[in-house]
N, C-alpha and C positions, 0 to 999 in steps of 0.2 A: 124254618128256613133250609132253602134245598141244596142240595150239595155244594162243594167249593173247588174249585180247581187254581193252583198259581201258576205260571207260567215265567219260567228264566228262559235268555234268551242269549246265546255266545254268538257272536261274528260277525259274518258283513251282510250289508241288507240285505242278499236273499236270504240268509235266516230268517231277520226281521218279517219278509211278508211272507215265508213260509208260517209263522208262528202269528200273522194275522188271520190264514186260516185254519192254521190250529182251533186261535180263539174264536172262529166263527162256529166251527164244528162243534168246538167243545159249546159255544151260548146254543144251539141247536139242540144239543139233548136237554138242554132243561139246566143245566151250572150255568153257577155263578163267579166268575171272577173274582180275588180279592188277590189284594198288595201284600196281606198276610201269612206268610209262607206255615208258620204257625196253628192256622184257622183249617187251611186246606184239606180237603180230603183226596186231592190228588194232586201232585206235584211233576209238572211236565220241565224237562232239561233240553231244549233243540240248542245242542252241542259242536261246536267248531271244532278242527282239526288240523287247522292249517298251523298252526306254531303249539312247540310242547307246553308253552304256559298256559295256553287255553286248555288244553286236556288236560294238566294241571288242577285248576281253577275248577272242572268238575267233578275231580275225584275227590276234592275239597269239600265242594257241597254234598255227594254221599253221603260223605262220612256225619255231616250234622242231622241228614235226614235220617241217617240211622240211629243218632242219640234221640230223635221227634219221633223217632215211631216208639219206643220204650214208653213214650206216655199218649201215644195213637194206635196203637197195635192195628187199626185198619185201613191207616193209611196207604193208598196206591201211590210208589214210587215211578215215574219212566225215562226211558230216555231216547233222543229221535236225533234226526240230524246225524251231521257227519261222521260220526264215529261209531253210530252202527253203520251207517252206510260203504264204509270202506272195512269193517273187521269183517273176512274173508273168514278168515278160520276161529276164529269165536275167543279168540286171545283174548283181546280188549274185555269182551263179554264176562270172561271168567272173573276178572278183577273187578265186575261191581255185580257184587252176590248181593248185594241191598235194591236192586231195581228189578220191582216186578214186571215193568215193560220190556223191551228194546228192539227199537223200528226205524229202518231207514223214513226217511220223511215222506218216500213216495206210498209209503205204504200206511199214514196216518186214516184211509178211509175202513180201517176194519179199527179203528180207535171204538166205535160202538161197542162191535160185539165183544173185544177183549176185553172191555170194564166190566159188561155184564159177567162175563167170568168167570173175574177176579170177584165182584159184590153185586148181588144182585139188584141191589138199589141202585145201581148205575144201570139198571135196565130202559132204557127210555126208548124212543124211536128220536131219530136226528137225520141230517141231510146224509145220502149215501148215491155216491157215486164209482166210478170204478179212477177215475182221473183227477186225484187231488187236486189240479190246477184249475176245474169246474165247480171248484168249492168258492163260490164269493167271499172274501177276505171280510174281515173286522177292521175297516184300518184305525191306526190310532188319530189320526189327520183329519179335520175337515178338509182341509184345503192343499193335502200334499200325498202324495198317495205313491210307491210303487207298485209296478207290473212288470211279471217276470214276462219276457217273450220265450224264454230257453230254459232247460235244465240239462245239466252233464257238461261236456266237455272232450272233445277227440283229439286236442291236441297234443295230451299228453308232455307237457314239460318234464323234466325230470324228478324234482323237486316237489311237484305236485299231487297232491291227493286227491283231487276234483274229480276226474274220472275213475277213479278211485270209491270213491266217497258217492257220488249222485250218477255213476254210468254215464255211457257216452250220450254225446248231445244229440238233444231231442227239441224241438221246431214247436212250438206252439202253433195253432191254426192261425192264420191271422183277422177271421172271422171272428176266433174271438175276443183277441187282442182289442179287434176296433169295440168290438160289441162293450167291454170291460173299460176302454178308456171313454167313450161317449158315456155313459154311466154316469162312472166317476164326477165329467163335468158335469152334468146331469145334476150331481148335488152338490156342486160347487167346488169342486177340485181344482184348482188354477196352476197348480205344476203336478206334472206327472214324471215319474223317473223308470225308463225303459232299463229290467234288468236282464243278465246273464252272463255266464262265464267269458264268453266272446262275443259279446252281444252281438257288434256289428259283422257276426258269420252268418247272420240269421238268413233262413231260406225258408220260405213260406211253405207249408204241403197244399195250400190253398190260391193262390195266385191271383187264380177268378176273381177273387172278393177285392182285387184294388180295381179301382176305379177306372173307365177307359180313359180318361182323362191325367192319369197319373203319368208325368214325366221319365219318369226313373224305371231303367229294367234291373238295378240291382234289388233285392229285395227288401233288402234294408233300409235306403233311403226310402224305397215304396211306400215304408209303414210310417217313416217319418214323415213324408209329404202328406199321407194321409189323415195322420192324429194332430197333424197342423190348422187343418183344418175345421178341427171342431171349434164351433163358435163358445165362447168362455173362457177357452183353456188361453193360458198366459206363457208357461214355463215348458217347452220339454227338457228332459238332462237322461242322458242314458250313460251306463256304466256296467262292466268292463269293457274296451276295445282292445280289440289285437291288432299290431300293427299291420298285416298283410292284408287284411282285409278292409284299411283304409282304399278304397275305392275311390275312382276320381266322383264316381255320382255322390257317394258319402260323404267326400269331402266337399261335394257343390254342396249336399246339403246342411253342413252348416248354416249356411246364410238365410236356412229358412227361416221365415218371420217370428218366430216362439224359440226358433232353439235358443237355448242359453250360450251364453259366451263363454262356455268351456271345455275343453274337453279331457279325458282321464283318460292316456294312453300307456298301458306300464311298459317298461324298457326292460328293466329287470338287470340291468348292466351294461356293461360300456365298451366291456373287448369282446373281441369279436370268436376268440376259443373261449372262453367261459360262456357265452352265448350259446356258441355250437353245445358244449357240453349242457348246457340247461334244454336242450332241443328247443327252441327259442328260432323262429324260421326267418330268419332277417339278422344280418349286418349291423354297426352302430353307422356306417355311410348310409343303408337301403333305412334303417330309424329316421336318420336325421333331414334324407330328402323328403320323406312324408312330414315331418314337422316344417320343411321349408313349404311345401306346397299349402299344408294347414293354413299358414299364417298371409300365404299370396290369399289366398280364397276370404279367410276372416282375420284381416288386420286386427292387431290389439288382443284375440283371444287370448284365454288365460289357458295357462297347460300345469294338465296334473301327471303326477307318474308314480309308481311302485317300484323298486328298485331292492336287491337282496345283497348283504354286503356279507365276506366271509365263504361264497358257497364253496363248494371242495377243488380241491387245485387252485385257486384263485394266488395269484403272487402278490406281493406291495405292486410292483410296476401294474398290472392289470387291472387294479383298484383305480389306480389312477387314472388310466383310460374312464372309467366310470365318472371319476369328477371332471374332466375332458368334455364327455359326451352333454353333462351337467350342465354347467356352464354354455355349450353351446344351444344346445336347446332351451336354455334360458327358461325353467319350469318355475311357473308360480309357487306350486309346493307338491312335495314328495314326498309319499309314504314309504321311508325305510324299514326295512328287519332285518335282523341277525343271522343266515342261516340256522334253520336247525333241522334235524334229519326227523322224515317220515315213513315211519314202516311202511312197504308194501310201493314204494315207490323205486322210480330206475334210479335215482342217487343211494338213494341207500342200500341197494341191490350190488348197483356196479362201481362205485366212485365210494371211497376216504375221506370224512368231515377233516379235514385235515388242518385246517387253521384253530389256531387257538382260540379260546374265546376272548381272552383277552384283547387279542389282534382283532377280532372280529368288533368287540368294543370299539376300538380305537379308530376303525374304520367308519363305525356306524355315526361315532362323535364327529368326526372330520365332515362324513356327509350331510348330517344336522348341522354342524357350523356352518357349511356350504349355503344348504336351504335357508335358512334364519338370513343370513347376510344378505341371497337373492330377492326374499322374500320382504323385509324392509324396504330393497332398493326399489323394487317394483311400484311396492304400494306406496308410496312418494309420489309417483304421478299422479295418482288418486286425489291429492290434496288441492281444494279448491274445484274438484271437479261435483258436477250431479249425477245420481246415481242411483239405480232402481233397486230400494230392498222388498224382497216380501220376508214380511214381520211372521216371527215364529213363537216368541216369547218373551215374558217379561223377566229381564235381569234380575233372578235372584239375590242376585247381592244386596240390592236395596229393598230398602225394609218397605213393606204393604202401607200405604197413605201416603205414602211421598211420590213426588214425582220420580220417576223412574223414568232406568234404559231400557228401553224395549228393540229387542234383539232379531236378527234376521240375515240373509245371504243377497249379495247381489247378484248379479246376472253372472258376473264372473264366480260366482261362489267363492266367495268374500265375504268374511265376517263383519256384519258393520251394526251400528248399534248410532241409537238418537233418545233425546226427553222428550214425553210428552205425556199429559194427565189424560188420555183417552186411550183405553183399551183397542191398538191396533191389529190384534193378531190377527192373520189372514190376510191383512189386505198386502197392496202392495203401493209405496209411500216411495216419493222422491226425497231423496237428501242428500244435503248439499256438503262435503269432504271438510269438516273442520283441526281433524286430526289424523293424522298417521300413524298406526303402530305397526310393530310385526306380524300382529295376530288377528288384529280389530282396525277397521276404518270408522272414527266416531265423527260426527255430524250433526247440522238442524235440519230438522224436517220442511222439508219446503212448501 
C-alpha cells in the first residue's frame, strides 16, 4: 500500500480548481487519495479567508488533527490557500503550531521537496514546474471543468483579502488557456467555467495567440470567442465578473452560441456612499445601466450577484437603497453575506465595524426574504417551458434501485430535476417543467 493523502477544500471555485492541481501533483508523487482522514499520511487543508466563519472551521479541523496525531505521530499536516497567502506578519501561523507545512497556493510546486525533507519515504519524483498553473489538474468531473485564466486582483476593495492573499492580478497566456480547454473538450468535457477574481478584466500577455478571424479587440471577449469554437463544447460559463469591465464587446459575447444564459455580476451594495467606502469603482446608476445593456443584448438572461450587508458605516436608510437596487435589477439569485472584519484589509485599518450583529442579521434576513420572493416569482415563468438540463448527479434522497430524480442545471444555472430509470450523468437532456419551486424546477424528460 502506498502513502495516502487527504485533501480538504474550503471556499470558492478558484480554491476547488487549485485543489484539483494539488491532487494531480500528489498523484504524480505516487500518493493515493483517501476519503478517510484517519488513514492518511498527509492531510492538506486548502483554506479560505473571506469570512471569519471559514477561518474558525480551519482552526477547528487543526485541533482534530492534533488529536489524530497522538495515534499517528508521523502524520504530516499542511495548510495552504488564502490563509497563508495573506499572513504577512506570521500572526496566523503562530496560532497553528500543529501545522508542519504552511504555504501560499502558488508555492505548491515546492511540495515534493518539503515532503521529502519531513519524511524520507515521501522522496519520490513528481511533476516539477515553477508555475503551478502549468500543472494539469485532476478534474473531479468527466464532463465539467474549471479553467483559471487569472490569479490575484488589482481592485483592492476595502473589505477584501484577495489581493493580500493571492497577490496582484496575473493573467495566464491565452495559448495555455486554449490548450487546456481544447484538451478538456477532447476528453469529453461539455461545460467549461472560466475563473478569475475579476475574470472579465483578462488581458492576454500573448494576444497573437488569438486567430486573425477573431472579431473582438477586448481580450476577454476574444478568449470567449475562441473557446466557443471548440467542437464538442456545449456550455461556457465564467465567474466572477467586475462591473466596469463589462465592455460593449464582453456584453456582445453573451450572445455567443455556447454561452450559458446566466451572468454573475457582484454589486456588493446599492448605496453610492457605501460603494465608495468599499472602493467599488461604480455607482448604483452605472451598475443598473450595465444591467440594462446586458438585458438588451440577451433578453431573458438570468442574473446573479453578491451583496454584503452591514458594511462599516452603513445606515438603515442606505441598506434600503440596496433593496431598491435589488428590485430594479431583478436578480435571479444573490449570495448574501454579513460583513466581517478581515485583518490586513483597508476596511480593518481605516473604518469601524459599527453595525451591530443583530442589525446585520436583520438586514440579511430582509434581503434573503426579497431574494426568495423574487426567485419564486421568476421561476413561475418556466412552468410549461422546455429547458435544457446538464445532468450532474442522481438525487441521493431517493433509495438506489428505485426510479429516482436526476439533478442538474439549466442554461440559466437553475437547479432542475426529473425522473428516469437510466443513468444520464453528464448528458444534456431536454425537460418540460411541470413544477416550479423556489430552489428547484421539476419536470419530465422530453
